[in-house]
C-alpha positions in Angstrom: 0.0 0.0 0.0 1.4 3.4 -0.9 2.4 5.8 1.7 0.1 8.5 0.4 -3.0 7.0 1.9 -4.4 8.7 5.0 -3.4 7.2 8.3 -6.9 6.9 9.7 -9.3 6.1 6.8 -12.0 3.5 6.7 -9.7 1.3 4.8 -7.1 1.6 7.5 -9.7 1.0 10.2 -10.7 -2.3 8.5 -7.1 -3.3 8.1 -6.4 -2.6 11.8 -9.4 -4.6 12.9 -8.3 -7.6 10.8 -4.6 -7.3 11.9 -5.4 -6.9 15.6 -7.9 -9.8 15.4 -5.4 -12.2 13.7 -2.7 -11.2 16.1 -4.7 -11.5 19.3 -6.3 -14.8 18.3 -2.8 -16.3 18.3 -1.9 -15.0 21.8 -4.1 -17.2 24.0 -4.5 -20.8 22.7 -1.0 -21.8 24.0 -2.2 -20.9 27.5 -5.9 -21.8 27.5 -5.6 -25.1 25.6 -3.7 -26.5 28.5 -6.7 -26.4 30.8 -8.8 -29.1 29.0 -5.8 -31.5 28.7 -4.2 -30.6 32.1 -5.2 -33.8 33.8 -3.6 -35.8 30.9 -0.4 -33.7 31.3 -0.5 -34.2 35.1 -0.8 -38.0 34.7 2.0 -38.1 32.1 4.5 -36.1 34.1 3.2 -37.1 37.6 2.5 -33.5 38.6 0.4 -32.4 41.6 -2.2 -29.6 41.3 0.2 -26.8 42.4 2.9 -27.9 40.0 0.4 -28.2 37.1 -0.8 -24.6 37.8 2.7 -23.4 36.8 1.7 -24.0 33.2 -0.7 -21.1 33.5 1.2 -19.0 36.2 4.5 -18.9 34.3 2.9 -16.9 31.4 1.4 -14.4 33.8 4.8 -13.8 35.5 6.5 -13.4 32.1 3.8 -11.1 30.8 4.5 -9.0 33.9 8.3 -9.0 33.8 9.0 -8.9 30.1 6.5 -6.1 29.6 9.0 -3.8 31.3 11.4 -4.2 28.4 8.8 -3.4 25.8 9.5 0.4 25.6 13.3 -0.2 25.1 12.6 -2.8 22.4 10.3 -0.3 20.6 13.0 2.4 20.8 15.6 0.1 19.3 13.8 -2.1 16.8 10.3 -0.6 16.3 7.0 -2.1 17.1 6.5 -4.2 13.9 9.8 -6.0 14.1 9.2 -6.8 17.8 5.8 -8.2 17.2 7.0 -10.4 14.3 9.9 -11.8 16.4 7.6 -12.3 19.4 5.1 -14.3 17.3 7.8 -16.4 15.8 9.1 -17.3 19.2 5.6 -18.1 20.4 5.0 -20.5 17.5 8.3 -22.3 17.8 8.1 -22.6 21.5 4.6 -24.0 21.3 5.9 -26.8 19.1 8.8 -27.4 21.4 6.5 -27.8 24.4 4.5 -30.4 22.6 7.7 -32.4 22.3 8.7 -32.1 25.9 10.5 -35.2 27.2 10.5 -34.0 30.9 8.7 -31.7 33.3 11.7 -29.3 33.2 11.6 -29.1 29.4 7.8 -28.6 29.7 8.2 -25.6 32.0 11.1 -24.2 30.0 9.2 -24.2 26.8 6.3 -22.7 28.6 8.6 -19.9 29.7 9.6 -19.2 26.1 6.0 -19.2 25.0 5.3 -16.7 27.7 8.1 -14.4 26.6 6.6 -14.3 23.1 3.1 -13.5 24.4 4.4 -10.9 26.8 6.4 -8.9 24.3 3.6 -8.9 21.6 0.9 -8.1 24.1 2.8 -5.2 25.8 3.2 -3.3 22.5 -0.5 -3.1 21.5 -1.6 -0.3 23.8 0.9 2.2 22.4 0.2 1.1 18.9 -3.5 1.7 19.3 -2.9 5.1 21.0 -0.5 6.1 18.2 -2.9 5.3 15.3 -6.4 5.5 16.8 -6.2 7.8 19.8 -9.9 8.8 19.6 -11.2 5.2 19.2 -9.0 3.5 21.8 -11.9 1.7 23.5 -13.2 0.3 20.3 -9.9 -1.1 19.1 -9.1 -2.4 22.6 -12.4 -4.2 22.4 -11.4 -5.7 19.1 -8.1 -6.8 20.6 -9.7 -8.2 23.7 -12.3 -10.1 21.5 -9.5 -11.7 19.5 -7.8 -12.8 22.7 -11.1 -14.3 23.8 -11.8 -16.0 20.4 -8.3 -17.6 20.5 -9.0 -18.7 24.0 -12.3 -20.1 22.9 -10.7 -22.1 20.2 -8.2 -23.5 22.6 -10.8 -24.3 25.2 -13.3 -26.0 22.9 -11.1 -28.0 20.6 -8.1 -29.0 22.8 -9.8 -32.0 24.4 -11.5 -33.3 21.1 -8.1 -32.9 19.3 -6.4 -34.9 22.0 -9.1 -37.6 21.9 -9.1 -37.8 18.1 -5.3 -38.1 17.8 -4.9 -40.0 21.1 -2.2 -37.5 21.9 -2.1 -34.5 24.3 1.1 -33.5 22.5 -0.6 -32.9 19.1 -3.3 -31.0 20.9 -0.7 -28.8 22.7 1.3 -28.1 19.5 -1.2 -27.5 16.8 -1.8 -23.9 17.9 1.5 -22.9 16.4 -0.3 -22.6 13.1 -2.1 -19.5 14.3 1.3 -17.8 14.9 2.2 -18.3 11.3 -1.0 -16.6 10.1 -0.4 -13.8 12.7 3.1 -13.1 11.4 1.8 -12.9 7.8 -1.1 -10.7 8.9 1.0 -8.3 10.8 3.6 -7.9 8.1 0.8 -7.2 5.7 -0.8 -4.7 8.1 2.4 -2.9 8.8 2.5 -1.7 5.2 -0.7 0.3 5.8 0.7 2.1 8.9 4.2 3.2 7.8 3.1 6.8 7.8 0.7 8.8 9.9 0.4 11.4 12.6 3.0 9.7 14.7 4.9 8.2 11.8 7.0 5.1 11.5 9.8 6.8 13.5 7.8 6.9 16.8 10.2 4.4 18.3 13.1 6.8 18.3 11.5 9.2 20.8 12.8 9.0 24.4 11.0 6.5 26.5 8.6 7.8 29.2 9.4 6.6 32.7 6.9 4.2 34.3 4.4 5.9 36.7 5.7 4.3 39.9 4.7 7.4 42.0 1.3 7.9 40.5 -1.5 6.6 42.8 -4.0 6.5 39.9 -1.6 4.2 38.0 -1.5 1.9 40.9 -5.3 1.7 41.2 -5.5 1.0 37.4 -2.9 -1.8 37.8 -4.5 -3.3 40.9 -7.9 -3.4 39.2 -6.4 -5.1 36.1 -4.5 -7.6 38.2 -7.6 -8.6 40.3 -9.6 -9.3 37.1 -6.8 -11.3 35.5 -6.3 -13.2 38.8 -9.8 -14.6 38.4 -9.6 -15.0 34.6 -6.4 -17.1 34.7 -7.5 -19.2 37.6 -10.6 -20.1 35.5 -8.4 -20.6 32.4 -6.4 -23.2 34.3 -9.0 -24.9 36.5 -12.5 -24.4 35.3 -12.3 -27.4 32.9 -10.5 -29.8 35.3 -12.7 -28.7 38.2 -15.9 -29.3 36.1 -14.5 -32.7 35.0 -13.7 -33.8 38.5 -16.9 -32.6 40.2 -19.3 -33.2 37.3 -21.2 -30.1 38.2 -22.3 -29.6 34.6 -23.8 -31.8 31.9 -21.6 -29.9 29.4 -18.2 -31.4 28.6 -15.6 -29.6 30.7 -13.9 -28.1 27.6 -17.2 -26.8 26.3 -17.9 -25.2 29.6 -14.6 -23.4 29.4 -15.4 -22.6 25.8 -18.7 -21.0 26.9 -16.7 -18.8 29.3 -14.2 -17.7 26.7 -16.8 -17.2 24.0 -19.0 -15.0 26.2 -15.9 -13.2 27.4 -15.2 -12.3 23.8 -18.6 -11.0 23.1 -18.6 -9.0 26.3 -15.2 -7.6 25.4 -16.4 -6.3 22.1 -19.6 -5.0 23.6 -17.8 -3.0 26.2 -15.7 -1.3 23.5 -18.7 -0.3 21.5 -20.9 0.9 24.3 -21.6 4.7 24.3 -21.0 6.7 27.4 -18.6 9.1 29.1 -15.2 8.5 27.4 -13.2 9.4 30.5 -15.3 8.1 33.4 -15.8 4.4 33.2 -16.6 3.7 36.9 -20.2 2.8 36.3 -19.2 0.1 33.7 -16.4 -1.1 36.0 -18.8 -1.4 38.9 -21.5 -3.2 36.9 -19.0 -5.6 35.3 -17.4 -6.4 38.7 -20.8 -7.1 40.2 -21.7 -9.6 37.4 -18.4 -11.3 38.0 -19.1 -11.5 41.7 -22.5 -13.0 41.1 -21.0 -15.7 38.9 -18.2 -16.6 41.3 -20.6 -16.6 44.3 -22.8 -19.1 42.5 -19.8 -21.4 41.7 -18.8 -21.2 45.4 -22.2 -21.5 47.2 -24.3 -23.6 44.8 -22.1 -25.0 42.0 -24.5 -27.7 40.9 -27.6 -25.5 40.7 -26.9 -23.5 37.5 -23.2 -23.8 36.6 -23.6 -22.6 33.0 -25.4 -19.5 34.1 -22.7 -18.7 36.7 -20.0 -19.1 34.1 -21.9 -16.8 31.7 -22.4 -14.1 34.4 -18.7 -14.3 35.3 -17.7 -14.2 31.6 -19.8 -11.1 30.9 -18.4 -9.3 33.9 -14.8 -10.2 33.4 -15.0 -9.6 29.6 -16.4 -6.2 30.0 -14.0 -5.4 32.8 -11.0 -6.5 30.7 -11.7 -4.1 27.9 -12.4 -1.2 30.2 -9.2 -2.0 32.3 -7.1 -2.1 29.1 -8.5 1.3 28.1 -7.9 3.0 31.5 -4.2 3.7 30.8 -5.1 5.3 27.5 -7.6 7.6 29.2 -5.1 8.9 31.6 -2.4 10.1 29.2 -1.9 12.4 26.3 0.7 10.7 24.1 1.5 7.2 22.7 4.7 7.1 24.7 2.8 7.8 27.9 0.2 5.2 26.9 3.0 2.6 26.4 4.5 3.5 29.8 1.1 3.2 31.6 0.2 0.0 29.8 3.5 -1.6 30.6 3.2 -0.6 34.3 -0.3 -2.0 34.4 0.8 -5.2 32.8 3.8 -5.6 35.1 1.9 -5.2 38.3 -1.3 -6.8 37.0 0.2 -10.0 35.7 2.3 -10.5 38.8 -1.0 -10.5 40.7 -2.6 -12.7 38.1 0.1 -15.3 38.4 -1.1 -16.0 41.9 -4.6 -17.0 40.6 -3.9 -20.4 39.2 -1.3 -21.2 41.8 -3.4 -20.3 44.8 -6.5 -22.1 43.3 -4.4 -25.3 42.7 -2.8 -25.0 46.1 -6.1 -24.7 47.9 -7.3 -27.8 45.9 -4.3 -29.7 47.0 -4.8 -28.6 50.6 -8.5 -29.2 51.0 -9.1 -31.9 48.3 -12.1 -29.7 47.3 -12.7 -26.7 45.0 -15.1 -24.9 47.5 -12.4 -22.8 49.1 -10.8 -22.1 45.7 -14.1 -20.6 44.4 -14.6 -18.7 47.6 -11.3 -17.0 47.1 -12.3 -16.0 43.5 -15.5 -14.6 44.9 -13.6 -12.5 47.4 -11.4 -11.1 44.7 -14.4 -10.0 42.6 -15.9 -8.3 45.6 -12.7 -6.4 46.0 -13.0 -5.3 42.3 -16.5 -3.9 43.1 -14.9 -1.9 45.9 -12.1 -0.7 43.5 -14.6 0.7 40.9 -15.6 4.0 42.7 -11.9 4.8 43.3 -11.0 4.7 39.6 -12.2 8.3 39.0 -11.2 10.2 35.9 -7.7 11.7 36.2 -7.0 12.8 32.7 -8.3 16.4 32.9 -6.3 17.2 36.0 -3.3 15.4 34.8 -3.1 17.2 31.5 -3.8 20.5 33.2 -0.9 19.9 35.6 1.4 19.0 32.6 0.5 22.2 30.8 1.0 24.2 34.0 4.5 22.7 34.4 5.4 23.6 30.8 4.2 27.2 31.2 6.3 27.6 34.4 9.5 26.6 32.6 
C-alpha cells in the first residue's frame, strides 16, 4: 500500500481490525488449551495440582516482567519487528512444548511461550494510542475479542483434538499454526501504517518513565490484576474442576469454551458501548458485580446452574478486561505515555494474576475440594467492586498539571 493513503481512513480501520484480530487470536491458545488437557499432562509427568498450575502461572509472570522491556525494544527495533519476532518465538516454543521429554523441558518451553506472548501483548496499547487515539476503547475491544476468540478455540477444541489423535502432544502443539498466520497478517498490516500522525519513527523518541509514584496508575494496575487473577484461575482450572466434580452436563472443555466465547462477546460490547469517554466507573462497577455473582454461584451452589454462573462471570470479566485495558489510555496524552502506563499496568497486574492459578491449585491440594478455591475468587471479585468507585477520571487534572509545568518553565 502506498504511503500516500491517509493514516486513519475507513480502509485503515478495517485493516487494523483484521490485523489486531489475527494477532490477538494467536496469543491465548497456547495458555488456555492446556486447561482441558491438564489432567492428561498431570498424569503423564506425575505433577500435583500446584505444579500443574505453573503452566498457567508462568505466562502471567512473564507477561509481567517482560512487559518492562517493551519500551526499550520499541526504541531500538520498532513495534513491527518486535511483534513479528515475538510471534515467531511463540509459534516455535509451542511446538517445542508439545515435544517435551521431561517436566523441566515442559516448564522451560512454557517460559519461552510466555516471553513471546508478553512482548507482543505489551506493544499493543501504544500502537492503538498512536494510530487511533480517539477510538481506543473500540480497538481495545477488538483486541480483547481476539484474545477471547483464540482462548475459545483452545478451550473447545483442545480436548477433542487430543481424543481424536490420542495424543495430548498434538493438541498442545497444533496452535503454532495460528502464529504463522499472525506473522503474515502483521507484516501485511504494517504496510498500511508506515506513515501517519506519529509516523514510522515513533520508536526513536525518548522512553517515558513508568508511573511508579502515581496513585492512579497503581489503582489501574491493581484493578487489572484482580480481574486477571480470576480469569487465569478459570483458564487453568474451570475445565479440570468441572470434570472432577461433574457439576455440569456440558463437557468440561465446552464449559470453558462458553466462558471464553461469552468473554469475547462482552469484550467487544464493552468497547462499543456509548458513554462518558473518560469516566468508566459505572461500567467497572457493573461488570465487577456480574463477575461476583458468577463466582458466588460457583462457590455456594455450583450444581444449581453452573452454566449461568459461568456466563455471568464471563460477561463481567470480559467487559472489565476491555475497560481495564482502556484506562491507561484515558489517563495520558501521548502514545509514549500510553505505552508506559500500559507496561506498568501489565507488570503489576500480571504479577498478581500469576497467583490466581497457583493459589487455586494449592487450595485444591490442601482441601481436596474446590469450594475454598471458588470462595477465594468470589472475594477477589468483591474487591473489584470496591475498586470501581476509586477509579475516578484523572485525565483532565493530569493534562492541566502537565500544561502548567510547561508554562512555568
